[in-house]
C-alpha positions, 0 to 999 in steps of 0.5 A, spaced: 540 255 056 534 255 060 533 247 060 526 244 059 527 239 065 532 240 071 534 235 077 534 238 083 535 234 090 534 236 097 540 237 101 539 231 106 539 226 100 546 226 100 547 224 107 541 219 107 544 215 101 551 215 105 547 212 111 545 207 106 552 205 103 554 205 110 549 200 113 551 195 108 544 194 106 543 197 099 538 192 096 531 192 097 530 194 105 528 199 110 528 205 106 524 202 100 519 200 105 519 207 108 518 210 101 512 205 100 509 207 106 510 215 103 507 213 097 501 209 100 499 215 104 499 220 098 495 216 094 490 214 100 491 207 099 493 201 104 498 198 099 504 201 095 509 196 092 516 199 089 519 196 083 525 198 079 522 203 074 515 205 071 515 201 065 515 195 070 510 198 074 505 197 068 508 190 066 507 188 074 500 191 074 498 187 068 501 181 070 497 181 077 491 181 073 493 175 070 491 177 063 490 171 058 491 171 050 485 174 047 484 179 052 484 186 050 486 193 054 484 200 052 489 205 052 491 212 049 496 212 043 498 219 045 503 217 050 510 215 052 511 208 048 512 204 055 504 204 056 504 200 049 510 196 051 507 194 057 501 191 054 505 187 049 509 184 054 503 182 058 501 178 052 494 182 051 491 186 045 491 193 045 486 197 043 487 205 042 481 210 044 482 217 042 484 223 046 480 230 048 483 237 047 486 236 054 490 231 052 487 225 056 483 219 054 476 220 051 471 216 055 466 216 050 471 213 045 473 208 050 466 206 051 466 205 044 471 200 044 469 196 051 467 189 049 467 182 052 474 181 051 476 188 055 480 186 061 483 193 063 483 200 061 489 204 062 488 212 062 494 216 062 494 222 066 498 226 061 503 231 063 500 231 070 493 232 069 488 226 071 484 223 066 476 223 067 476 218 072 469 218 074 467 217 067 472 211 066 470 208 073 462 208 070 465 204 064 469 200 068 466 198 074 459 195 071 463 191 066 468 188 071 474 191 067 480 193 071 482 200 071 490 201 071 492 208 072 498 210 068 500 216 073 507 216 071 507 223 070 502 225 076 504 223 083 500 228 087 495 229 082 487 229 084 481 228 081 475 230 085 479 230 091 481 223 090 488 222 089 490 219 082 493 212 084 487 210 088 482 208 082 485 201 081 492 199 080 496 206 080 503 206 076 508 211 077 515 212 075 521 215 079 525 217 072 530 222 073 526 228 070 519 226 074 516 231 079 519 225 084 525 222 082 530 216 084 534 216 078 530 210 076 524 207 080 517 205 080 511 204 084 504 200 084 499 202 088 492 199 090 487 198 095 486 190 093 490 186 098 490 180 094 493 184 088 498 187 093 500 180 095 501 178 088 505 184 086 510 183 091 511 176 089 512 178 082 517 183 084 521 177 088 522 171 083 515 169 085 518 168 092 514 169 099 520 167 103 527 165 100 526 159 095 519 158 097 516 159 090 509 160 089 508 163 082 513 165 076 516 171 078 521 176 076 526 181 079 523 187 079 526 190 086 528 197 087 534 198 091 535 202 098 539 207 094 534 209 090 529 209 095 534 214 099 534 219 093 526 219 093 524 220 100 526 227 101 522 229 095 516 225 098 517 229 104 517 236 100 511 233 094 506 239 096 512 244 095 514 241 089 508 241 086 506 248 088 512 251 085 510 247 078 503 250 079 505 257 080 510 257 074 505 254 070 500 260 072 506 265 070 507 262 064 499 262 062 499 270 064 505 271 060 502 267 054 495 269 053 492 272 047 497 269 042 494 267 035 495 260 034 498 258 041 493 254 045 495 254 052 494 248 057 488 249 061 486 247 068 480 243 068 475 244 074 475 238 079 482 236 077 489 238 080 494 238 075 501 237 078 505 240 071 510 235 070 510 239 063 507 245 061 505 243 054 502 248 049 499 247 042 502 251 036 496 251 031 496 252 023 494 259 025 501 261 029 506 265 025 511 259 026 510 252 025 511 248 032 518 245 029 520 252 027 518 255 034 522 250 037 528 251 033 528 259 034 527 258 042 533 254 042 537 260 039 534 264 044 536 260 050 530 257 051 529 249 051 523 245 049 521 238 048 516 235 044 512 230 048 510 226 043 512 227 036 508 220 033 503 216 036 506 210 039 504 205 034 506 209 028 513 207 029 515 202 024 517 196 029 510 196 031 507 196 024 503 189 023 504 187 030 499 182 031 497 184 038 496 192 036 489 193 033 488 201 031 482 200 027 478 205 031 482 211 028 484 217 033 484 223 029 485 228 035 491 224 037 494 224 030 493 232 030 496 233 036 503 230 035 504 235 030 502 241 035 505 240 042 511 243 045 513 243 052 516 249 055 520 249 062 516 249 068 520 246 073 521 248 080 528 251 079 526 256 074 527 263 077 522 269 076 527 272 071 527 265 067 520 265 066 520 272 064 525 270 059 521 264 056 514 268 055 518 274 052 521 269 047 515 266 045 511 272 045 517 276 041 516 270 036 509 269 035 506 275 038 503 281 034 508 286 031 
């Protein structure tokens, strides 16, 4: 089976983890500080604050903004549910804007929702493609609205030559399948000294030093063990993302021209880091999306559906008082029935890529 994701760690990872174990300093320490420095450099900002996972990164970023009851946050409904959960945990009201054909949030739809109660906009750089940050900045800055980038899938991506994570508060995930992983972990990046200070207090029970509490906080800390896993990958980030981009080009070359199969596009001015290679299987295709996924599995090709439903369409969110889904998101509602992610990870061989494209073409291509 060619899996849709694969975890492959550099050989020096083991020794770095063993160094941490031998040091006796396994909680947050010098390796976390090194990882923060590496992230800040990649994002082109002075501050990176490590936390224990990507969801926490979003929660902490919103808490640092000191949201109040009645404050609204505009985001996309087409993403992993952590984006929604973080807003609810911060106590804000969620407003959903529709997405574009490239899967990222539609700035025009965001603009229709921004009002006097709007405190933040959360674009999601889905599958590794940055959202249109220029258009979103043009909406947010004049209105005094914060930008909180959900960059969980997009470490190393850029918009207009500027790194994601530098447009406001950047929130990253280091989950096992991400382009850079620590198993579990997260990072918040910012150029704002005050927000960085507040984030560091929030992650450490509100303490600047032991038992000196300044604000109510939490334990959001990352361990040096997690940082030791991620550090060698940060040194190879360009190589990792270049390999994914090369694999994406091979997939596109092998899949072009198939009826009913819409391939992911690279958008001018935005560097895609290909956390996922996500196609759309439209009604014009020979098979439905789910039929194609099942037949590919029989052929030994793994796939993934990211995401099968809009976040707020699950029963546990129905009628939630902090969710306002009154605007309608028809494009996002259509995409959940069409999206299918194919293997694009760096561990794929040339033979693997040929197997993937040949399998898809044999199932959907012309007789």
